[in-house]
VEXVEXBA-630777 format. One record per residue (C-alpha): residue number from 1; residue in three letters; x, y, z. Coordinates in Angstrom, 1 decimal. Each point is the difference from the previous one (the first is absolute). Last residue first. Example, Ala and Ser with C-alpha at 12.3 -4.5 7.8 and 13.67 -1.06 7.14 Angstrom:
[2, SER, [13.7, -1.1, 7.1]]
[1, ALA, [-1.4, -3.4, 0.7]]
//
This chain:
[205, PHE, [25.9, -5.1, 1.7]]
[204, LYS, [-0.8, -0.6, 3.7]]
[203, LYS, [-2.1, 3.0, 0.4]]
[202, LYS, [-1.1, 0.4, 3.8]]
[201, ALA, [-3.2, -1.2, 1.5]]
[200, PRO, [-0.4, 1.0, 3.8]]
[199, SER, [-0.4, -2.9, 0.5]]
[198, GLY, [1.7, -1.9, -2.7]]
[197, VAL, [0.0, -0.2, -3.6]]
[196, TYR, [-0.2, 2.4, -3.2]]
[195, LEU, [0.8, -1.1, -3.5]]
[194, GLY, [0.5, 2.8, -2.4]]
[193, GLU, [-1.4, 3.2, -1.6]]
[192, GLU, [0.7, 3.2, 1.8]]
[191, THR, [-2.7, 2.0, 1.3]]
[190, GLN, [-0.5, -1.2, 3.4]]
[189, THR, [-2.4, 1.5, 2.8]]
[188, LYS, [0.4, -1.0, 3.7]]
[187, THR, [-0.6, -2.9, 2.2]]
[186, LEU, [-0.1, -2.8, -2.5]]
[185, VAL, [-0.2, -3.2, 2.0]]
[184, SER, [1.1, -3.2, -1.2]]
[183, GLY, [-1.7, -3.4, 0.5]]
[182, ALA, [0.4, -1.2, -3.7]]
[181, GLY, [2.6, 2.4, -1.8]]
[180, LEU, [-1.3, 3.2, -1.5]]
[179, VAL, [0.7, -0.4, -3.8]]
[178, SER, [0.1, 2.8, -2.5]]
[177, GLN, [-0.9, 0.9, -3.5]]
[176, GLY, [-1.9, 3.0, 1.4]]
[175, PRO, [0.9, 1.9, 3.1]]
[174, PHE, [-1.4, -0.3, 3.4]]
[173, SER, [-1.8, 2.8, 1.8]]
[172, CYS, [-0.8, 0.5, 3.6]]
[171, ALA, [-3.0, 1.9, 1.4]]
[170, GLN, [-0.7, -2.7, 2.6]]
[169, LEU, [2.6, -2.8, 0.5]]
[168, ILE, [0.5, -2.6, -2.9]]
[167, THR, [0.1, -3.7, 1.4]]
[166, ALA, [1.2, -3.2, -1.3]]
[165, ASN, [-1.7, -3.1, 0.9]]
[164, ALA, [0.6, -1.6, -3.5]]
[163, GLY, [2.0, 2.3, -2.2]]
[162, ILE, [-1.3, 3.2, -1.5]]
[161, LEU, [0.9, -0.4, -3.6]]
[160, SER, [0.3, 2.9, -2.5]]
[159, ASN, [-1.3, 0.4, -3.5]]
[158, GLU, [-1.2, 3.5, 0.4]]
[157, GLY, [0.7, 2.0, 3.1]]
[156, VAL, [-1.5, -0.5, 3.5]]
[155, THR, [-1.7, 2.8, 2.0]]
[154, SER, [-0.9, 0.2, 3.6]]
[153, ALA, [-2.9, 2.4, 1.1]]
[152, GLY, [-0.9, -2.5, 3.0]]
[151, LEU, [2.1, -3.2, 0.7]]
[150, CYS, [0.9, -2.5, -2.9]]
[149, VAL, [0.0, -3.3, 1.7]]
[148, SER, [1.3, -3.3, -1.3]]
[147, GLY, [-1.6, -3.3, 1.0]]
[146, CYS, [0.5, -1.7, -3.5]]
[145, ALA, [1.7, 2.1, -2.5]]
[144, VAL, [-0.8, 3.4, -1.5]]
[143, HIS, [0.7, -0.3, -3.6]]
[142, THR, [0.4, 3.0, -2.3]]
[141, TYR, [-1.0, 0.0, -3.7]]
[140, ASN, [-1.6, 3.6, 0.2]]
[139, LYS, [0.3, 2.2, 3.0]]
[138, ILE, [-1.2, -0.7, 3.5]]
[137, ILE, [-1.2, 3.3, 1.9]]
[136, SER, [-1.0, 0.3, 3.5]]
[135, ASP, [-2.8, 2.3, 1.2]]
[134, HIS, [-1.1, -2.4, 2.8]]
[133, GLU, [1.8, -3.4, 0.7]]
[132, ILE, [1.1, -2.5, -2.6]]
[131, ILE, [0.1, -3.4, 1.9]]
[130, ALA, [1.2, -3.2, -1.4]]
[129, GLY, [-1.9, -3.1, 1.2]]
[128, THR, [0.6, -2.1, -3.2]]
[127, ASN, [1.4, 2.1, -2.7]]
[126, ILE, [-0.6, 3.4, -1.3]]
[125, ILE, [1.2, -0.6, -3.6]]
[124, CYS, [0.0, 2.8, -2.4]]
[123, HIS, [-0.9, 0.0, -3.9]]
[122, ASN, [-1.3, 3.5, 0.0]]
[121, GLY, [0.3, 2.4, 3.1]]
[120, VAL, [-1.3, -0.5, 3.5]]
[119, LYS, [-1.4, 3.2, 1.7]]
[118, SER, [-0.9, 0.4, 3.8]]
[117, ASN, [-2.7, 2.4, 0.7]]
[116, PRO, [-1.3, -2.0, 3.0]]
[115, CYS, [1.8, -3.3, 0.9]]
[114, LEU, [0.9, -3.1, -2.3]]
[113, ILE, [0.2, -3.1, 2.1]]
[112, ALA, [1.1, -3.3, -1.4]]
[111, GLY, [-1.7, -3.2, 1.6]]
[110, ALA, [0.3, -1.8, -3.3]]
[109, GLY, [1.8, 1.8, -2.8]]
[108, ILE, [-0.5, 3.2, -2.1]]
[107, TYR, [1.0, -0.6, -3.5]]
[106, SER, [0.5, 2.7, -2.6]]
[105, GLY, [-0.8, -0.1, -3.6]]
[104, ASN, [-1.5, 3.5, -0.2]]
[103, GLY, [0.5, 2.3, 2.6]]
[102, ILE, [-1.6, 0.1, 3.6]]
[101, VAL, [-1.3, 3.2, 1.6]]
[100, VAL, [-1.2, -0.2, 3.5]]
[99, ASP, [-3.0, 2.3, 1.0]]
[98, ARG, [-2.3, -2.9, 1.5]]
[97, SER, [2.7, -1.7, 2.3]]
[96, ILE, [1.2, -3.3, -1.0]]
[95, ILE, [0.2, -3.0, 2.0]]
[94, ALA, [1.3, -3.2, -1.8]]
[93, THR, [-2.0, -3.4, 0.8]]
[92, PRO, [-1.6, -0.1, -3.4]]
[91, HIS, [3.3, 0.2, -2.0]]
[90, VAL, [0.2, 2.9, -2.2]]
[89, LEU, [1.0, -0.5, -3.6]]
[88, THR, [0.4, 2.8, -2.7]]
[87, THR, [-0.3, -1.0, -3.5]]
[86, PHE, [1.8, 1.5, -2.9]]
[85, ARG, [-1.7, 0.0, -3.2]]
[84, ILE, [1.7, -1.4, -3.3]]
[83, ASN, [-2.0, 0.6, -3.4]]
[82, LYS, [1.9, 2.9, -1.2]]
[81, HIS, [3.5, -1.2, 0.7]]
[80, ASN, [2.0, 3.0, 1.3]]
[79, SER, [0.4, -1.1, 3.4]]
[78, TYR, [1.4, -3.7, -0.7]]
[77, LYS, [3.6, 0.6, -0.4]]
[76, GLU, [0.1, 2.9, 2.3]]
[75, ILE, [-1.3, -2.4, 2.8]]
[74, ILE, [3.0, -2.3, -0.5]]
[73, LYS, [2.4, 3.1, 0.2]]
[72, ASP, [-1.7, 0.9, 3.3]]
[71, ARG, [0.6, -3.3, 1.6]]
[70, ASN, [3.5, 0.2, -1.0]]
[69, SER, [1.8, 0.2, 3.4]]
[68, ASN, [4.0, 0.3, 0.2]]
[67, LEU, [-0.1, 1.6, 3.3]]
[66, ASN, [-2.7, -2.5, 1.2]]
[65, THR, [-3.6, -0.7, -0.5]]
[64, SER, [-1.3, -3.5, -0.2]]
[63, GLY, [-3.6, -0.3, 0.0]]
[62, ILE, [-0.7, -1.0, -3.8]]
[61, GLY, [-3.7, -0.7, -0.5]]
[60, LEU, [-0.9, 3.1, -1.9]]
[59, ILE, [-3.7, 0.3, -0.6]]
[58, VAL, [-1.9, -0.5, -3.3]]
[57, ASN, [-3.7, 0.3, -1.2]]
[56, VAL, [-0.4, -0.9, -3.6]]
[55, GLU, [-1.9, 1.8, -3.1]]
[54, ASN, [0.2, -2.3, -2.8]]
[53, GLU, [1.5, -0.6, -3.5]]
[52, ASP, [3.5, 1.4, 0.2]]
[51, ALA, [-0.1, -1.0, 3.8]]
[50, LEU, [-0.4, -3.8, -1.0]]
[49, LYS, [3.3, 0.3, -2.2]]
[48, LEU, [1.6, 1.6, 3.0]]
[47, PHE, [-0.9, -2.7, 2.2]]
[46, ASP, [1.4, -2.5, -2.4]]
[45, SER, [3.3, 1.7, -0.2]]
[44, GLU, [0.0, 0.2, 3.7]]
[43, ASN, [-0.6, -3.7, 0.8]]
[42, ILE, [-3.4, -1.2, 1.3]]
[41, ASN, [-0.9, -1.8, 3.3]]
[40, PRO, [3.5, -0.9, 0.2]]
[39, ASN, [0.9, -3.5, 1.6]]
[38, SER, [3.6, -1.0, -0.4]]
[37, SER, [1.1, 3.6, -0.6]]
[36, GLU, [2.4, 1.5, -2.6]]
[35, LYS, [-0.1, 3.6, 0.4]]
[34, LEU, [-2.5, 2.9, 0.3]]
[33, SER, [-2.9, -2.1, 0.9]]
[32, ILE, [-3.2, 1.6, 0.1]]
[31, PHE, [-1.9, -1.5, 2.8]]
[30, LYS, [-4.0, -0.3, -0.1]]
[29, ALA, [-2.3, 1.0, 2.6]]
[28, GLU, [-4.0, -0.8, -0.1]]
[27, VAL, [-2.1, 2.0, 2.5]]
[26, LYS, [-1.8, -1.5, 2.9]]
[25, TYR, [0.8, 3.1, 2.1]]
[24, LEU, [2.0, -2.1, 2.3]]
[23, GLU, [1.7, -1.7, -3.2]]
[22, CYS, [1.4, 3.4, -0.9]]
[21, CYS, [1.7, 0.3, 3.2]]
[20, ASP, [1.8, -3.3, -0.5]]
[19, LYS, [0.8, 0.8, -3.6]]
[18, LEU, [1.8, 3.1, 1.7]]
[17, VAL, [1.8, -1.9, 2.4]]
[16, LYS, [1.2, -2.5, -2.5]]
[15, ALA, [1.4, 2.8, -2.1]]
[14, HIS, [2.0, 1.4, 3.0]]
[13, GLY, [1.6, -3.5, 0.1]]
[12, GLY, [0.8, -0.5, -3.5]]
[11, ASP, [-2.1, -0.4, -3.2]]
[10, GLY, [0.4, 3.4, -1.8]]
[9, ILE, [-2.2, 2.6, -1.4]]
[8, ILE, [-3.5, -0.9, 1.4]]
[7, TYR, [-2.9, -0.1, -2.4]]
[6, ILE, [-3.4, 0.5, 1.7]]
[5, THR, [-3.0, -1.7, -1.7]]
[4, LYS, [-3.2, 2.0, 0.1]]
[3, GLY, [-2.2, 0.0, 2.8]]
[2, ASN, [-0.5, 3.7, 0.3]]
[1, MET, [2.1, 0.4, 3.2]]
//
């Protein structure tokens, strides 16, 4: 944290979580509203004008990830701007091993645990109490929801959602652009995109 204001893209539930984390570090945070809002800190067009003249720190505050997710598209719109710097936020109660790699613009939530040699891509969410075990890889834009567990040497593809309290067993891979439903257990590697639910998790569509 360098003490500068952090601008949070969006003003919904996940954005509020990010603002709370900023406040724990005594860093000012402002919401960038992408639509009409009753109380935006700044609207998107005014923010882009600000960024034309100043270097700004930004993090994506939209947590929803589903089969029609557009979190990656939102980031693409901002990524080529010369003055925008993507900020990574780590909650002070998260436990992170020394050799963990965390990409730009990601959020590591309260009580999350990242074990040795795990890797988290850009613009990911490792939410409250989630566990990423040793040698696991979480690729860009993926959201590992509250209480989920990715066991050792597991891999999750880009722009996927691992639902709350879901589990990926050791050395299993889960595809990108996919959802593993809340409470589901992935017991073997899957390669086809889609929605997987149950224990063992099976593709629903």
